[in-house]
N, C-alpha and C positions, 0 to 999 in steps of 0.2 A: 651778720655772724662774722666773727673775726677769722682770719686764716689760721690754720692749725699751728703754725710755727710762731704765732704772735701771742703774747701774754694778755695784752689789752687791745681793744679795738681802736683803730686809728681811722676814723671815717674819711677824712680828707685824703689820706694816702690810698685808701681803697677806692675812692672815687677817681683819683688820678690814674690808678692802675686800670680801672674800667675804661677810662677815656683812652688810654694807651692801647688797650686791646681792641676797642672799637675802631680806632684809627688804622691799626694794622689790618683788621678784618675788612674794612671798607675800601681801603686803598688797594690792598692785595699785592700780587707780585708784578703788576704791570708797570710800564714806564710812566713816570709822573712829570718828567721834565723834558720838554721838546728841545731845549737848548743843549743839554749835555747827555741826554738819554738815560738819566739816572732812574733807578727804582727806589722804593722806600729803603731797602736794605743798603743800596750803594750810594745813596744821596750824599752822605757826609764825605765820602771819598771822592766822588766824581764832580761835585759842584765846584766850579771855579769862579763863580760870580763874586764881585766885590760885596763886602758886607753891607754897603749902603744901597744895594740893588735888591729888589724883590724878584727873584727868578721864578719861572713857571712852577718848578718843583716846590719851592717854598710856599708859593700861593696855594698849590694843591693840598699840601699838608696842613697849612693854616686853616683853610676853609673847612676841611673835614674835622680838624681838631676843635674849632670853635663850635661847630654843630654838635659834636659829641659832648663837649663841656656843657652846653645848654641842655642837652638831653639827660645827662646824669645829675644836673643841678649844681654844677660848680660856678656858673655865672648867674 
C-alpha cells in the first residue's frame, strides 16, 4: 500500500525507507564508533576518518544496513 501522500506506489523507495527505519531501530541511540564516540545521529558531524578508511562507526552502520536490505529484499 502506498503512503497517503503519494499518488502511485514506488516499491523501491518504500523498501529503502523500510531499510532506513530498520537501521535506526536496530542501532538505536548508543555509541557506534569507538574511535570518535559517535552515535547514529552524530556520526556525520563527529567522524573525522579519511574517506579511504573504514572506521568502526561506518562498519557498524554498513553491517546493519546490509542485513536490513537482505531482509526486505533489496539484495
